[in-house]
N, CA, C and O atoms as a GROMACS GRO file, in nm:
protein
  616
    1MET      N    1   4.988  -2.962   3.589
    1MET     CA    2   4.994  -2.823   3.546
    1MET      C    3   5.016  -2.816   3.394
    1MET      O    4   4.955  -2.736   3.324
    2TYR      N    5   5.107  -2.903   3.347
    2TYR     CA    6   5.136  -2.902   3.204
    2TYR      C    7   5.011  -2.935   3.122
    2TYR      O    8   4.982  -2.870   3.022
    3GLN      N    9   4.937  -3.038   3.166
    3GLN     CA   10   4.815  -3.076   3.095
    3GLN      C   11   4.716  -2.960   3.092
    3GLN      O   12   4.653  -2.935   2.989
    4LEU      N   13   4.702  -2.890   3.202
    4LEU     CA   14   4.611  -2.775   3.208
    4LEU      C   15   4.656  -2.664   3.115
    4LEU      O   16   4.574  -2.597   3.053
    5TRP      N   17   4.786  -2.644   3.105
    5TRP     CA   18   4.840  -2.543   3.014
    5TRP      C   19   4.813  -2.584   2.869
    5TRP      O   20   4.770  -2.502   2.788
    6VAL      N   21   4.837  -2.712   2.837
    6VAL     CA   22   4.812  -2.761   2.702
    6VAL      C   23   4.665  -2.746   2.665
    6VAL      O   24   4.633  -2.714   2.550
    7LEU      N   25   4.576  -2.769   2.760
    7LEU     CA   26   4.432  -2.758   2.735
    7LEU      C   27   4.385  -2.612   2.729
    7LEU      O   28   4.269  -2.586   2.695
    8GLY      N   29   4.473  -2.518   2.763
    8GLY     CA   30   4.436  -2.377   2.760
    8GLY      C   31   4.368  -2.330   2.887
    8GLY      O   32   4.309  -2.221   2.890
    9ALA      N   33   4.375  -2.409   2.993
    9ALA     CA   34   4.313  -2.370   3.120
    9ALA      C   35   4.404  -2.276   3.200
    9ALA      O   36   4.356  -2.198   3.282
   10LEU      N   37   4.533  -2.283   3.174
   10LEU     CA   38   4.630  -2.196   3.239
   10LEU      C   39   4.709  -2.119   3.134
   10LEU      O   40   4.735  -2.170   3.025
   11ASP      N   41   4.746  -1.994   3.167
   11ASP     CA   42   4.830  -1.918   3.075
   11ASP      C   43   4.978  -1.946   3.106
   11ASP      O   44   5.009  -2.032   3.188
   12ASN      N   45   5.067  -1.874   3.039
   12ASN     CA   46   5.211  -1.898   3.057
   12ASN      C   47   5.262  -1.865   3.197
   12ASN      O   48   5.370  -1.908   3.236
   13LEU      N   49   5.183  -1.788   3.273
   13LEU     CA   50   5.222  -1.754   3.410
   13LEU      C   51   5.159  -1.847   3.512
   13LEU      O   52   5.179  -1.832   3.632
   14GLY      N   53   5.082  -1.945   3.464
   14GLY     CA   54   5.016  -2.038   3.553
   14GLY      C   55   4.884  -1.987   3.608
   14GLY      O   56   4.828  -2.044   3.702
   15GLU      N   57   4.835  -1.878   3.551
   15GLU     CA   58   4.707  -1.820   3.594
   15GLU      C   59   4.592  -1.885   3.516
   15GLU      O   60   4.609  -1.925   3.401
   16LEU      N   61   4.478  -1.893   3.581
   16LEU     CA   62   4.359  -1.951   3.519
   16LEU      C   63   4.310  -1.861   3.405
   16LEU      O   64   4.296  -1.740   3.423
   17THR      N   65   4.286  -1.920   3.290
   17THR     CA   66   4.233  -1.846   3.175
   17THR      C   67   4.080  -1.847   3.180
   17THR      O   68   4.021  -1.912   3.266
   18GLU      N   69   4.018  -1.776   3.087
   18GLU     CA   70   3.872  -1.778   3.078
   18GLU      C   71   3.824  -1.919   3.049
   18GLU      O   72   3.724  -1.964   3.105
   19THR      N   73   3.895  -1.990   2.961
   19THR     CA   74   3.861  -2.130   2.933
   19THR      C   75   3.873  -2.213   3.060
   19THR      O   76   3.787  -2.297   3.089
   20GLY      N   77   3.978  -2.190   3.135
   20GLY     CA   78   3.998  -2.261   3.262
   20GLY      C   79   3.887  -2.236   3.361
   20GLY      O   80   3.843  -2.327   3.431
   21ARG      N   81   3.840  -2.110   3.366
   21ARG     CA   82   3.729  -2.077   3.456
   21ARG      C   83   3.602  -2.154   3.418
   21ARG      O   84   3.527  -2.199   3.505
   22ARG      N   85   3.580  -2.167   3.288
   22ARG     CA   86   3.463  -2.241   3.242
   22ARG      C   87   3.480  -2.391   3.271
   22ARG      O   88   3.384  -2.458   3.310
   23MET      N   89   3.600  -2.441   3.252
   23MET     CA   90   3.627  -2.584   3.274
   23MET      C   91   3.603  -2.622   3.420
   23MET      O   92   3.554  -2.731   3.448
   24VAL      N   93   3.639  -2.534   3.512
   24VAL     CA   94   3.628  -2.560   3.655
   24VAL      C   95   3.482  -2.586   3.696
   24VAL      O   96   3.457  -2.656   3.793
   25GLU      N   97   3.389  -2.530   3.623
   25GLU     CA   98   3.248  -2.545   3.657
   25GLU      C   99   3.196  -2.689   3.639
   25GLU      O  100   3.094  -2.726   3.696
   26PHE      N  101   3.267  -2.767   3.560
   26PHE     CA  102   3.224  -2.903   3.532
   26PHE      C  103   3.299  -3.003   3.620
   26PHE      O  104   3.422  -2.999   3.625
   27PRO      N  105   3.227  -3.092   3.688
   27PRO     CA  106   3.292  -3.191   3.775
   27PRO      C  107   3.346  -3.308   3.693
   27PRO      O  108   3.304  -3.423   3.709
   28LEU      N  109   3.441  -3.275   3.605
   28LEU     CA  110   3.494  -3.373   3.509
   28LEU      C  111   3.645  -3.366   3.505
   28LEU      O  112   3.707  -3.271   3.554
   29ASP      N  113   3.702  -3.469   3.445
   29ASP     CA  114   3.844  -3.466   3.410
   29ASP      C  115   3.865  -3.344   3.319
   29ASP      O  116   3.780  -3.316   3.234
   30PRO      N  117   3.977  -3.272   3.334
   30PRO     CA  118   3.998  -3.151   3.254
   30PRO      C  119   3.983  -3.171   3.103
   30PRO      O  120   3.928  -3.084   3.035
   31SER      N  121   4.031  -3.283   3.050
   31SER     CA  122   4.019  -3.303   2.905
   31SER      C  123   3.873  -3.319   2.862
   31SER      O  124   3.836  -3.276   2.753
   32LEU      N  125   3.790  -3.380   2.948
   32LEU     CA  126   3.648  -3.394   2.916
   32LEU      C  127   3.577  -3.259   2.925
   32LEU      O  128   3.490  -3.228   2.844
   33SER      N  129   3.615  -3.178   3.023
   33SER     CA  130   3.559  -3.043   3.034
   33SER      C  131   3.592  -2.961   2.911
   33SER      O  132   3.507  -2.892   2.855
   34LYS      N  133   3.716  -2.969   2.869
   34LYS     CA  134   3.760  -2.894   2.750
   34LYS      C  135   3.686  -2.942   2.626
   34LYS      O  136   3.645  -2.860   2.543
   35MET      N  137   3.669  -3.073   2.612
   35MET     CA  138   3.598  -3.126   2.496
   35MET      C  139   3.455  -3.074   2.495
   35MET      O  140   3.402  -3.037   2.390
   36LEU      N  141   3.391  -3.072   2.610
   36LEU     CA  142   3.254  -3.024   2.621
   36LEU      C  143   3.245  -2.876   2.584
   36LEU      O  144   3.156  -2.836   2.509
   37ILE      N  145   3.335  -2.795   2.636
   37ILE     CA  146   3.336  -2.652   2.606
   37ILE      C  147   3.367  -2.628   2.458
   37ILE      O  148   3.304  -2.542   2.394
   38SER      N  149   3.462  -2.702   2.403
   38SER     CA  150   3.499  -2.687   2.262
   38SER      C  151   3.387  -2.727   2.168
   38SER      O  152   3.377  -2.675   2.056
   39SER      N  153   3.302  -2.818   2.211
   39SER     CA  154   3.196  -2.868   2.124
   39SER      C  155   3.098  -2.758   2.083
   39SER      O  156   3.029  -2.771   1.982
   40GLU      N  157   3.092  -2.650   2.161
   40GLU     CA  158   3.001  -2.541   2.128
   40GLU      C  159   3.040  -2.477   1.994
   40GLU      O  160   2.952  -2.438   1.916
   41MET      N  161   3.170  -2.465   1.967
   41MET     CA  162   3.216  -2.405   1.842
   41MET      C  163   3.170  -2.484   1.719
   41MET      O  164   3.156  -2.429   1.610
   42PHE      N  165   3.147  -2.613   1.739
   42PHE     CA  166   3.113  -2.700   1.627
   42PHE      C  167   2.966  -2.743   1.628
   42PHE      O  168   2.924  -2.829   1.551
   43SER      N  169   2.890  -2.681   1.716
   43SER     CA  170   2.745  -2.710   1.728
   43SER      C  171   2.717  -2.859   1.745
   43SER      O  172   2.628  -2.914   1.681
   44CYS      N  173   2.796  -2.922   1.832
   44CYS     CA  174   2.774  -3.064   1.859
   44CYS      C  175   2.771  -3.092   2.009
   44CYS      O  176   2.810  -3.200   2.054
   45THR      N  177   2.725  -2.995   2.086
   45THR     CA  178   2.722  -3.011   2.232
   45THR      C  179   2.629  -3.123   2.274
   45THR      O  180   2.657  -3.193   2.372
   46GLU      N  181   2.520  -3.141   2.203
   46GLU     CA  182   2.424  -3.248   2.235
   46GLU      C  183   2.492  -3.384   2.231
   46GLU      O  184   2.472  -3.467   2.321
   47GLU      N  185   2.572  -3.407   2.129
   47GLU     CA  186   2.639  -3.535   2.114
   47GLU      C  187   2.756  -3.549   2.211
   47GLU      O  188   2.776  -3.655   2.271
   48VAL      N  189   2.834  -3.443   2.226
   48VAL     CA  190   2.952  -3.450   2.313
   48VAL      C  191   2.912  -3.466   2.459
   48VAL      O  192   2.980  -3.537   2.533
   49VAL      N  193   2.804  -3.402   2.503
   49VAL     CA  194   2.763  -3.419   2.642
   49VAL      C  195   2.721  -3.564   2.666
   49VAL      O  196   2.739  -3.617   2.776
   50THR      N  197   2.665  -3.628   2.566
   50THR     CA  198   2.630  -3.770   2.579
   50THR      C  199   2.756  -3.855   2.590
   50THR      O  200   2.765  -3.943   2.676
   51ILE      N  201   2.853  -3.829   2.505
   51ILE     CA  202   2.979  -3.906   2.508
   51ILE      C  203   3.048  -3.887   2.642
   51ILE      O  204   3.092  -3.985   2.703
   52VAL      N  205   3.059  -3.764   2.688
   52VAL     CA  206   3.124  -3.734   2.816
   52VAL      C  207   3.052  -3.807   2.930
   52VAL      O  208   3.116  -3.861   3.020
   53SER      N  209   2.920  -3.808   2.924
   53SER     CA  210   2.843  -3.878   3.028
   53SER      C  211   2.870  -4.027   3.027
   53SER      O  212   2.885  -4.089   3.132
   54MET      N  213   2.876  -4.085   2.908
   54MET     CA  214   2.904  -4.229   2.896
   54MET      C  215   3.046  -4.262   2.941
   54MET      O  216   3.071  -4.370   2.995
   55LEU      N  217   3.139  -4.170   2.920
   55LEU     CA  218   3.277  -4.191   2.964
   55LEU      C  219   3.291  -4.174   3.116
   55LEU      O  220   3.392  -4.215   3.173
   56SER      N  221   3.192  -4.115   3.178
   56SER     CA  222   3.197  -4.086   3.322
   56SER      C  223   3.142  -4.198   3.408
   56SER      O  224   3.137  -4.185   3.531
   57VAL      N  225   3.100  -4.308   3.347
   57VAL     CA  226   3.049  -4.423   3.422
   57VAL      C  227   3.136  -4.545   3.391
   57VAL      O  228   3.208  -4.547   3.291
   58PRO      N  229   3.130  -4.647   3.478
   58PRO     CA  230   3.202  -4.770   3.445
   58PRO      C  231   3.150  -4.827   3.313
   58PRO      O  232   3.043  -4.789   3.267
   59SER      N  233   3.224  -4.915   3.254
   59SER     CA  234   3.186  -4.971   3.124
   59SER      C  235   3.039  -5.013   3.122
   59SER      O  236   2.990  -5.080   3.213
   60VAL      N  237   2.971  -4.972   3.017
   60VAL     CA  238   2.829  -5.005   3.006
   60VAL      C  239   2.809  -5.147   2.953
   60VAL      O  240   2.701  -5.204   2.968
   61PHE      N  241   2.911  -5.203   2.892
   61PHE     CA  242   2.901  -5.337   2.835
   61PHE      C  243   2.934  -5.444   2.939
   61PHE      O  244   3.020  -5.423   3.025
   62TYR      N  245   2.867  -5.556   2.930
   62TYR     CA  246   2.908  -5.671   3.009
   62TYR      C  247   2.907  -5.795   2.920
   62TYR      O  248   2.838  -5.801   2.818
   63ARG      N  249   2.988  -5.894   2.962
   63ARG     CA  250   3.010  -6.012   2.878
   63ARG      C  251   3.010  -6.137   2.965
   63ARG      O  252   3.115  -6.181   3.011
   64PRO      N  253   2.892  -6.195   2.988
   64PRO     CA  254   2.888  -6.318   3.068
   64PRO      C  255   2.957  -6.433   2.993
   64PRO      O  256   2.935  -6.451   2.873
   65LYS      N  257   3.038  -6.508   3.064
   65LYS     CA  258   3.115  -6.616   3.000
   65LYS      C  259   3.026  -6.715   2.927
   65LYS      O  260   3.060  -6.761   2.818
   66GLU      N  261   2.912  -6.748   2.986
   66GLU     CA  262   2.824  -6.848   2.926
   66GLU      C  263   2.751  -6.796   2.801
   66GLU      O  264   2.690  -6.874   2.728
   67ARG      N  265   2.758  -6.665   2.778
   67ARG     CA  266   2.692  -6.606   2.660
   67ARG      C  267   2.787  -6.513   2.586
   67ARG      O  268   2.745  -6.413   2.527
   68ALA      N  269   2.915  -6.545   2.589
   68ALA     CA  270   3.018  -6.458   2.532
   68ALA      C  271   2.996  -6.431   2.383
   68ALA      O  272   3.007  -6.316   2.339
   69VAL      N  273   2.965  -6.533   2.306
   69VAL     CA  274   2.947  -6.515   2.161
   69VAL      C  275   2.828  -6.423   2.134
   69VAL      O  276   2.835  -6.333   2.050
   70GLU      N  277   2.720  -6.448   2.206
   70GLU     CA  278   2.599  -6.366   2.190
   70GLU      C  279   2.626  -6.221   2.232
   70GLU      O  280   2.582  -6.127   2.166
   71SER      N  281   2.698  -6.204   2.341
   71SER     CA  282   2.733  -6.072   2.390
   71SER      C  283   2.822  -5.997   2.290
   71SER      O  284   2.799  -5.879   2.262
   72ASP      N  285   2.922  -6.066   2.237
   72ASP     CA  286   3.011  -6.004   2.139
   72ASP      C  287   2.934  -5.962   2.014
   72ASP      O  288   2.960  -5.855   1.958
   73ALA      N  289   2.842  -6.044   1.970
   73ALA     CA  290   2.762  -6.013   1.852
   73ALA      C  291   2.675  -5.890   1.878
   73ALA      O  292   2.660  -5.805   1.790
   74SER      N  293   2.620  -5.880   1.996
   74SER     CA  294   2.537  -5.766   2.032
   74SER      C  295   2.621  -5.638   2.033
   74SER      O  296   2.579  -5.534   1.984
   75ARG      N  297   2.739  -5.647   2.090
   75ARG     CA  298   2.828  -5.531   2.096
   75ARG      C  299   2.870  -5.486   1.956
   75ARG      O  300   2.879  -5.366   1.930
   76GLU      N  301   2.894  -5.580   1.869
   76GLU     CA  302   2.933  -5.548   1.730
   76GLU      C  303   2.828  -5.463   1.660
   76GLU      O  304   2.862  -5.378   1.577
   77ARG      N  305   2.701  -5.484   1.692
   77ARG     CA  306   2.594  -5.407   1.628
   77ARG      C  307   2.600  -5.260   1.661
   77ARG      O  308   2.546  -5.177   1.588
   78PHE      N  309   2.666  -5.225   1.771
   78PHE     CA  310   2.679  -5.085   1.811
   78PHE      C  311   2.807  -5.021   1.760
   78PHE      O  312   2.821  -4.899   1.762
   79PHE      N  313   2.899  -5.101   1.713
   79PHE     CA  314   3.033  -5.055   1.680
   79PHE      C  315   3.033  -4.949   1.571
   79PHE      O  316   2.970  -4.966   1.466
   80VAL      N  317   3.105  -4.839   1.598
   80VAL     CA  318   3.127  -4.734   1.499
   80VAL      C  319   3.276  -4.735   1.470
   80VAL      O  320   3.357  -4.712   1.560
   81GLY      N  321   3.312  -4.763   1.346
   81GLY     CA  322   3.452  -4.777   1.307
   81GLY      C  323   3.544  -4.667   1.358
   81GLY      O  324   3.513  -4.549   1.346
   82GLU      N  325   3.654  -4.708   1.413
   82GLU     CA  326   3.763  -4.621   1.456
   82GLU      C  327   3.726  -4.522   1.566
   82GLU      O  328   3.798  -4.424   1.587
   83SER      N  329   3.616  -4.544   1.637
   83SER     CA  330   3.580  -4.448   1.742
   83SER      C  331   3.500  -4.512   1.854
   83SER      O  332   3.381  -4.540   1.840
   84ASP      N  333   3.566  -4.534   1.966
   84ASP     CA  334   3.497  -4.583   2.084
   84ASP      C  335   3.397  -4.480   2.134
   84ASP      O  336   3.290  -4.516   2.184
   85HIS      N  337   3.431  -4.352   2.119
   85HIS     CA  338   3.340  -4.247   2.165
   85HIS      C  339   3.211  -4.246   2.085
   85HIS      O  340   3.102  -4.230   2.141
   86LEU      N  341   3.222  -4.261   1.954
   86LEU     CA  342   3.101  -4.265   1.872
   86LEU      C  343   3.022  -4.393   1.896
   86LEU      O  344   2.900  -4.394   1.884
   87THR      N  345   3.090  -4.500   1.931
   87THR     CA  346   3.021  -4.623   1.968
   87THR      C  347   2.936  -4.598   2.092
   87THR      O  348   2.821  -4.641   2.099
   88LEU      N  349   2.994  -4.529   2.191
   88LEU     CA  350   2.918  -4.498   2.313
   88LEU      C  351   2.799  -4.406   2.282
   88LEU      O  352   2.691  -4.424   2.339
   89LEU      N  353   2.819  -4.310   2.193
   89LEU     CA  354   2.709  -4.222   2.153
   89LEU      C  355   2.599  -4.304   2.087
   89LEU      O  356   2.480  -4.284   2.114
   90HIS      N  357   2.638  -4.396   2.001
   90HIS     CA  358   2.540  -4.481   1.931
   90HIS      C  359   2.462  -4.567   2.031
   90HIS      O  360   2.340  -4.582   2.018
   91VAL      N  361   2.531  -4.624   2.129
   91VAL     CA  362   2.466  -4.705   2.232
   91VAL      C  363   2.361  -4.620   2.305
   91VAL      O  364   2.246  -4.662   2.321
   92TYR      N  365   2.401  -4.503   2.349
   92TYR     CA  366   2.309  -4.416   2.425
   92TYR      C  367   2.187  -4.378   2.340
   92TYR      O  368   2.073  -4.384   2.386
   93ASN      N  369   2.213  -4.340   2.215
   93ASN     CA  370   2.102  -4.299   2.128
   93ASN      C  371   2.005  -4.414   2.102
   93ASN      O  372   1.884  -4.392   2.094
   94GLN      N  373   2.056  -4.535   2.088
   94GLN     CA  374   1.969  -4.651   2.069
   94GLN      C  375   1.888  -4.678   2.196
   94GLN      O  376   1.769  -4.710   2.189
   95TRP      N  377   1.953  -4.666   2.311
   95TRP     CA  378   1.884  -4.685   2.438
   95TRP      C  379   1.773  -4.581   2.453
   95TRP      O  380   1.661  -4.613   2.494
   96LYS      N  381   1.804  -4.456   2.418
   96LYS     CA  382   1.705  -4.348   2.424
   96LYS      C  383   1.587  -4.376   2.331
   96LYS      O  384   1.472  -4.360   2.369
   97SER      N  385   1.618  -4.418   2.209
   97SER     CA  386   1.510  -4.444   2.112
   97SER      C  387   1.425  -4.565   2.152
   97SER      O  388   1.316  -4.586   2.097
   98ASN      N  389   1.474  -4.644   2.246
   98ASN     CA  390   1.398  -4.758   2.298
   98ASN      C  391   1.342  -4.728   2.437
   98ASN      O  392   1.321  -4.818   2.518
   99GLY      N  393   1.320  -4.601   2.463
   99GLY     CA  394   1.251  -4.560   2.584
   99GLY      C  395   1.330  -4.572   2.713
   99GLY      O  396   1.271  -4.579   2.821
  100TYR      N  397   1.463  -4.574   2.703
  100TYR     CA  398   1.548  -4.585   2.823
  100TYR      C  399   1.513  -4.708   2.907
  100TYR      O  400   1.525  -4.706   3.029
  101ARG      N  401   1.470  -4.814   2.842
  101ARG     CA  402   1.421  -4.933   2.915
  101ARG      C  403   1.537  -5.021   2.964
  101ARG      O  404   1.630  -5.050   2.890
  102ASP      N  405   1.527  -5.061   3.090
  102ASP     CA  406   1.624  -5.155   3.147
  102ASP      C  407   1.621  -5.288   3.071
  102ASP      O  408   1.726  -5.348   3.047
  103SER      N  409   1.502  -5.332   3.035
  103SER     CA  410   1.491  -5.460   2.965
  103SER      C  411   1.565  -5.457   2.832
  103SER      O  412   1.625  -5.556   2.792
  104TRP      N  413   1.560  -5.344   2.765
  104TRP     CA  414   1.634  -5.330   2.638
  104TRP      C  415   1.784  -5.339   2.665
  104TRP      O  416   1.857  -5.405   2.591
  105SER      N  417   1.829  -5.273   2.772
  105SER     CA  418   1.971  -5.277   2.809
  105SER      C  419   2.018  -5.420   2.833
  105SER      O  420   2.120  -5.463   2.780
  106VAL      N  421   1.942  -5.492   2.914
  106VAL     CA  422   1.978  -5.630   2.947
  106VAL      C  423   1.982  -5.716   2.821
  106VAL      O  424   2.073  -5.796   2.802
  107GLN      N  425   1.884  -5.698   2.736
  107GLN     CA  426   1.876  -5.774   2.610
  107GLN      C  427   2.000  -5.751   2.523
  107GLN      O  428   2.040  -5.839   2.446
  108HIS      N  429   2.061  -5.632   2.535
  108HIS     CA  430   2.178  -5.597   2.453
  108HIS      C  431   2.309  -5.598   2.532
  108HIS      O  432   2.409  -5.540   2.490
  109PHE      N  433   2.306  -5.665   2.646
  109PHE     CA  434   2.426  -5.685   2.729
  109PHE      C  435   2.488  -5.552   2.773
  109PHE      O  436   2.609  -5.532   2.769
  110LEU      N  437   2.400  -5.462   2.816
  110LEU     CA  438   2.440  -5.332   2.870
  110LEU      C  439   2.396  -5.326   3.016
  110LEU      O  440   2.287  -5.372   3.050
  111HIS      N  441   2.480  -5.270   3.101
  111HIS     CA  442   2.445  -5.256   3.242
  111HIS      C  443   2.339  -5.147   3.256
  111HIS      O  444   2.367  -5.030   3.232
  112PRO      N  445   2.217  -5.183   3.296
  112PRO     CA  446   2.112  -5.082   3.312
  112PRO      C  447   2.150  -4.973   3.412
  112PRO      O  448   2.120  -4.855   3.390
  113LYS      N  449   2.215  -5.011   3.521
  113LYS     CA  450   2.253  -4.914   3.623
  113LYS      C  451   2.352  -4.811   3.567
  113LYS      O  452   2.341  -4.692   3.596
  114SER      N  453   2.448  -4.856   3.487
  114SER     CA  454   2.545  -4.764   3.426
  114SER      C  455   2.476  -4.672   3.325
  114SER      O  456   2.509  -4.554   3.317
  115MET      N  457   2.383  -4.725   3.250
  115MET     CA  458   2.310  -4.644   3.153
  115MET      C  459   2.228  -4.536   3.224
  115MET      O  460   2.226  -4.420   3.182
  116ARG      N  461   2.161  -4.575   3.332
  116ARG     CA  462   2.082  -4.477   3.407
  116ARG      C  463   2.172  -4.370   3.468
  116ARG      O  464   2.135  -4.252   3.471
  117LYS      N  465   2.288  -4.410   3.518
  117LYS     CA  466   2.382  -4.315   3.577
  117LYS      C  467   2.433  -4.219   3.470
  117LYS      O  468   2.447  -4.099   3.496
  118ALA      N  469   2.461  -4.269   3.351
  118ALA     CA  470   2.506  -4.182   3.241
  118ALA      C  471   2.398  -4.080   3.208
  118ALA      O  472   2.428  -3.963   3.182
  119ARG      N  473   2.274  -4.123   3.209
  119ARG     CA  474   2.164  -4.030   3.181
  119ARG      C  475   2.154  -3.923   3.290
  119ARG      O  476   2.130  -3.806   3.260
  120GLU      N  477   2.173  -3.963   3.413
  120GLU     CA  478   2.170  -3.869   3.526
  120GLU      C  479   2.284  -3.767   3.514
  120GLU      O  480   2.262  -3.647   3.533
  121ILE      N  481   2.403  -3.814   3.484
  121ILE     CA  482   2.519  -3.726   3.468
  121ILE      C  483   2.494  -3.630   3.352
  121ILE      O  484   2.525  -3.511   3.362
  122ARG      N  485   2.439  -3.682   3.244
  122ARG     CA  486   2.410  -3.599   3.126
  122ARG      C  487   2.315  -3.485   3.164
  122ARG      O  488   2.337  -3.371   3.123
  123THR      N  489   2.213  -3.516   3.240
  123THR     CA  490   2.117  -3.414   3.283
  123THR      C  491   2.187  -3.307   3.368
  123THR      O  492   2.162  -3.188   3.350
  124GLN      N  493   2.274  -3.350   3.459
  124GLN     CA  494   2.347  -3.256   3.544
  124GLN      C  495   2.439  -3.167   3.461
  124GLN      O  496   2.448  -3.047   3.485
  125LEU      N  497   2.507  -3.226   3.363
  125LEU     CA  498   2.598  -3.149   3.278
  125LEU      C  499   2.522  -3.048   3.193
  125LEU      O  500   2.568  -2.935   3.173
  126ILE      N  501   2.407  -3.086   3.144
  126ILE     CA  502   2.326  -2.992   3.065
  126ILE      C  503   2.281  -2.876   3.152
  126ILE      O  504   2.278  -2.761   3.106
  127ASP      N  505   2.246  -2.903   3.277
  127ASP     CA  506   2.211  -2.795   3.369
  127ASP      C  507   2.327  -2.698   3.387
  127ASP      O  508   2.307  -2.576   3.386
  128ILE      N  509   2.448  -2.750   3.402
  128ILE     CA  510   2.567  -2.665   3.415
  128ILE      C  511   2.590  -2.588   3.286
  128ILE      O  512   2.623  -2.469   3.289
  129MET      N  513   2.574  -2.655   3.172
  129MET     CA  514   2.592  -2.588   3.043
  129MET      C  515   2.496  -2.470   3.030
  129MET      O  516   2.536  -2.363   2.984
  130LYS      N  517   2.373  -2.488   3.069
  130LYS     CA  518   2.274  -2.379   3.062
  130LYS      C  519   2.315  -2.264   3.153
  130LYS      O  520   2.304  -2.147   3.115
  131LYS      N  521   2.362  -2.298   3.273
  131LYS     CA  522   2.408  -2.196   3.367
  131LYS      C  523   2.527  -2.119   3.310
  131LYS      O  524   2.539  -1.998   3.330
  132GLU      N  525   2.613  -2.189   3.239
  132GLU     CA  526   2.731  -2.128   3.178
  132GLU      C  527   2.703  -2.068   3.040
  132GLU      O  528   2.794  -2.020   2.972
  133LYS      N  529   2.577  -2.072   3.001
  133LYS     CA  530   2.533  -2.018   2.871
  133LYS      C  531   2.603  -2.085   2.752
  133LYS      O  532   2.640  -2.020   2.655
  134ILE      N  533   2.619  -2.216   2.764
  134ILE     CA  534   2.672  -2.296   2.653
  134ILE      C  535   2.551  -2.355   2.581
  134ILE      O  536   2.474  -2.431   2.638
  135ALA      N  537   2.536  -2.318   2.456
  135ALA     CA  538   2.420  -2.361   2.378
  135ALA      C  539   2.419  -2.513   2.360
  135ALA      O  540   2.522  -2.574   2.331
  136VAL      N  541   2.303  -2.572   2.379
  136VAL     CA  542   2.286  -2.715   2.355
  136VAL      C  543   2.236  -2.730   2.212
  136VAL      O  544   2.122  -2.696   2.180
  137SER      N  545   2.324  -2.780   2.125
  137SER     CA  546   2.290  -2.793   1.984
  137SER      C  547   2.342  -2.925   1.930
  137SER      O  548   2.432  -2.986   1.986
  138SER      N  549   2.282  -2.968   1.820
  138SER     CA  550   2.316  -3.097   1.762
  138SER      C  551   2.374  -3.081   1.622
  138SER      O  552   2.332  -2.995   1.545
  139CYS      N  553   2.471  -3.166   1.592
  139CYS     CA  554   2.526  -3.169   1.457
  139CYS      C  555   2.460  -3.279   1.374
  139CYS      O  556   2.499  -3.306   1.261
  140GLY      N  557   2.358  -3.340   1.432
  140GLY     CA  558   2.286  -3.446   1.360
  140GLY      C  559   2.374  -3.566   1.338
  140GLY      O  560   2.432  -3.620   1.433
  141SER      N  561   2.385  -3.608   1.216
  141SER     CA  562   2.463  -3.728   1.185
  141SER      C  563   2.602  -3.695   1.132
  141SER      O  564   2.670  -3.782   1.079
  142ASP      N  565   2.645  -3.570   1.147
  142ASP     CA  566   2.779  -3.530   1.101
  142ASP      C  567   2.882  -3.565   1.206
  142ASP      O  568   2.932  -3.478   1.278
  143TRP      N  569   2.912  -3.694   1.215
  143TRP     CA  570   3.002  -3.742   1.319
  143TRP      C  571   3.147  -3.702   1.296
  143TRP      O  572   3.229  -3.715   1.387
  144ASP      N  573   3.180  -3.654   1.177
  144ASP     CA  574   3.316  -3.604   1.153
  144ASP      C  575   3.344  -3.481   1.240
  144ASP      O  576   3.456  -3.461   1.284
  145VAL      N  577   3.242  -3.400   1.262
  145VAL     CA  578   3.254  -3.282   1.348
  145VAL      C  579   3.290  -3.325   1.490
  145VAL      O  580   3.374  -3.263   1.555
  146ILE      N  581   3.225  -3.431   1.537
  146ILE     CA  582   3.252  -3.481   1.672
  146ILE      C  583   3.394  -3.536   1.679
  146ILE      O  584   3.466  -3.512   1.777
  147ARG      N  585   3.435  -3.609   1.577
  147ARG     CA  586   3.574  -3.661   1.573
  147ARG      C  587   3.674  -3.546   1.581
  147ARG      O  588   3.773  -3.553   1.654
  148TYR      N  589   3.647  -3.440   1.505
  148TYR     CA  590   3.737  -3.325   1.503
  148TYR      C  591   3.741  -3.257   1.640
  148TYR      O  592   3.848  -3.223   1.690
  149CYS      N  593   3.626  -3.238   1.698
  149CYS     CA  594   3.618  -3.175   1.831
  149CYS      C  595   3.699  -3.257   1.932
  149CYS      O  596   3.771  -3.200   2.014
  150HIS      N  597   3.686  -3.388   1.926
  150HIS     CA  598   3.762  -3.476   2.016
  150HIS      C  599   3.911  -3.466   1.991
  150HIS      O  600   3.990  -3.470   2.086
  151SER      N  601   3.951  -3.452   1.866
  151SER     CA  602   4.094  -3.446   1.833
  151SER      C  603   4.161  -3.320   1.889
  151SER      O  604   4.282  -3.318   1.908
  152LEU      N  605   4.084  -3.216   1.915
  152LEU     CA  606   4.140  -3.092   1.969
  152LEU      C  607   4.193  -3.106   2.110
  152LEU      O  608   4.281  -3.031   2.151
  153VAL      N  609   4.141  -3.202   2.184
  153VAL     CA  610   4.184  -3.218   2.323
  153VAL      C  611   4.276  -3.338   2.344
  153VAL      O  612   4.318  -3.366   2.456
  154ASN      N  613   4.306  -3.408   2.238
  154ASN     CA  614   4.396  -3.525   2.250
  154ASN      C  615   4.523  -3.505   2.173
  154ASN      O  616   4.610  -3.592   2.172
   0.00000   0.00000   0.00000
């Protein structure tokens, strides 16, 4: 209850707020729902829905013992300083720019099944966003906006 109040989903009387009503529409952890809804104010819903989708699947990275050094090097190429969320966004965007190919995922030590599931979740969330009249917009490469949006719910 306290977490929901902190996120603005409940008022001081424990009643559902308008934000709470919107959050309920998303089959997500409340903090992820709030981050997605908040992203509309910063015109970064395109990026945040991707991050939320990637956070909704088991780890996309894998590290076989016999190829640990190679796997670590591959993962480093995706790394975005000080932000695991932006790293996940970068991974997804690279996968997308390579045609969502399973072979590309395997080559970069990413679980193809997890990547496909993230894409499926992303599509479902965008459908809900459209139903809820949340504009799908991109902030481009202004990742500071995404960092700020994330900081609002943590």
